N, C-alpha and C positions, 0 to 999 in steps of 0.2 A: 402553319396557318393553312386552313383549307378555304378554297374559293368556290362559291356557288354563283353561277350566272343567274341573273333575273330575266324576266321576259322583255326587259328594256335594255338595248345594247348600251354597254358602258357602265350600267349600274351593277355592283358586285356586293354580294353578301359575303363577309369574311369571318370565318370561325376562328376564334382566338384560343390560345392555350392558357388555362389557369393552373398554377402550381399550388395545390392544396395541402395543408397539414393541419395539425391540432391548433395552430395559431389563427388560421383563416386561409387566405389565399393571396397569391401575388400574380399580377398580370401586366405584361407590357402593352400599353395602349397604342404607342406609335414608335416605330423605328424606321426612319427615313429609307435606309437601304432596302429593307424588305418590301416596302411599298413600291419603290422604284422597280424592283425585280418583278413585281406584279404588273407593271406598266402604269402605275399612278405616279407620275413624275412631276405633277404640279407642286410648286412650293406651297405649303400650308402656313398662312400668314397670320391667322387670327384664331383664338380659342374663344368659344362661347359656352356658357352654362345656362340652362333653362330649368326652372323649377315650376311644375304644373300639378295641379290637383286633378282628381278624377273627372273626366268629361271635357276638359279643356282641349280645344282645337287651336293649334297655332298654324296658320297657312291660309291659302297657299301663296307662298312668297318666292320671289326670284328677283335678280337684278338685270336690267336691260342691256346696258353698255359694258358693264363689268361683271359678267356672270360668275357665280361662285360654285366651284366644286365643294362638296361637303362630305366629311368623314364623321358619321354619327355613331355615338356610343351611348348606351343607357347605363347610368351608374347606379340608379335606384328605381325600382318599379318596372312597369311595362308600358310601351306605347304601340299604337298602330301607326307605322311610318308610311307616308304615301309620297311617291315621286310621279310627276307628270312630265312627259317629254314635250318640251316647247321648242325644239329645234325644227325650223320650218322645213328643212330638206331631209328630215329623217323619215324612214319607212314607218316608225312608230309614233310620228307627230300626233299629239292629242291623246295618246293612250297613257293609262295610269296603272301603277301596281301598288298594292299595299303589302306590308310585311310587318309581323309582330316582332319587335325587338324587346329583350328583357334583360334585366341585370342578372338574372338567374342562368341565362344562356349567353355565354360570352361571345357575342357576335357584333360586328360593326357593319354598317352600310356605307358603301362609297357611292356617292351621287355626283356624277361629273357635271361640269358647267353645261348649261343648256336645259336644265330641268327646273321645274317649280317643285317646292318641297313643303310639306306640312306634316303634322302628326296629331293624334288624339291620345291623351293621357288615359291610361286604363286602370291605374291603381290610385290609392289615396295620396301617395307621394311619389313623384316621379322626377328624377334628375336626369337631364339629357345634356351630354357633352358633345360638342361638335367643333371640328377644325374646318376652316374655310380657305379656299385658294385665292381669294381676293378680300379686301377690306369691305366691311359693311359701309354703304354709302346711301343715307336716306334719300338723297335726291335722285338716285338711280333705281330705287326700289320699285318693283311691280308687285301687285297682289290681285288675285282673283278669288272669287266666291268659292269656299270649300263645298258648298251645296249646289254648285252649278249643275243644272239638270242635263246639259250636254255630256258632262263627264260622268255623272251619276256615281260618285265615289261611295262605296259602301262603308260608311263609318260604323264601327261596332257599337257605340253607345248612342242612344237616341237623345238623351239629355246632354246637349253640348253647351259649353261655355266658350264664347268668342270675345275677343277684344272689339271695341267699337270699329276700329279700322277694318278688321277682317269681316265683321258682320255686314258692313256697309260696302264692301268691295263689289265691284261689278263682276259679271260672269266673264269667262275667258273670251278673248276677242278673235276667235278663229271661225 
C-alpha cells in the first residue's frame, strides 16, 4: 500500500493493490493491522454503502459530539470527494480539498474525525463504501451548504442533485 499525504493534515490517500488475472481481480479493502501500522488506529465500527447517480452531491456532513473518521472506497463509478477541516485549533481550519476517487483506480481516502465530508457523483452509477469510527447519530449530525460562498468548493458538475436537507442547510458557521 502506498500513502500520499493530502494538503490537509491527517487526510491520507491510500493506493491499494489489485491482483488481476483472466477472471477479474481481487483486492483487500481493509486489514486492521496494516491500517494500524499507518497510524490509523481508530476502531472502525460501521460500514455504509451509498448509491448515487451522476450529479448527486451528498454533503457537507459531520457529527458534532461524536465525530467520525471515514475510510472511503469507490466500488463503482467515480466521485469528487471533498473534505473540509472543521477542527477549530487546526492550522488548516476552514480549508478544503477535493480528490477524484474511482473504481478503476484502487485508492481509498482516510478522513480523520474533525472533518466535514461530501462528494459529487461523476458517473451514471456510483457505489461508495465507507467505514466509520463512530456510529451514525442523527441527533448529533451537522450539515452545511455544499455551495457555501466562503468555501467556494469547485464542484466539477454544474447540474447538481441535492437532498432537501443538504439544499436547505445553512452556510458554515465560522
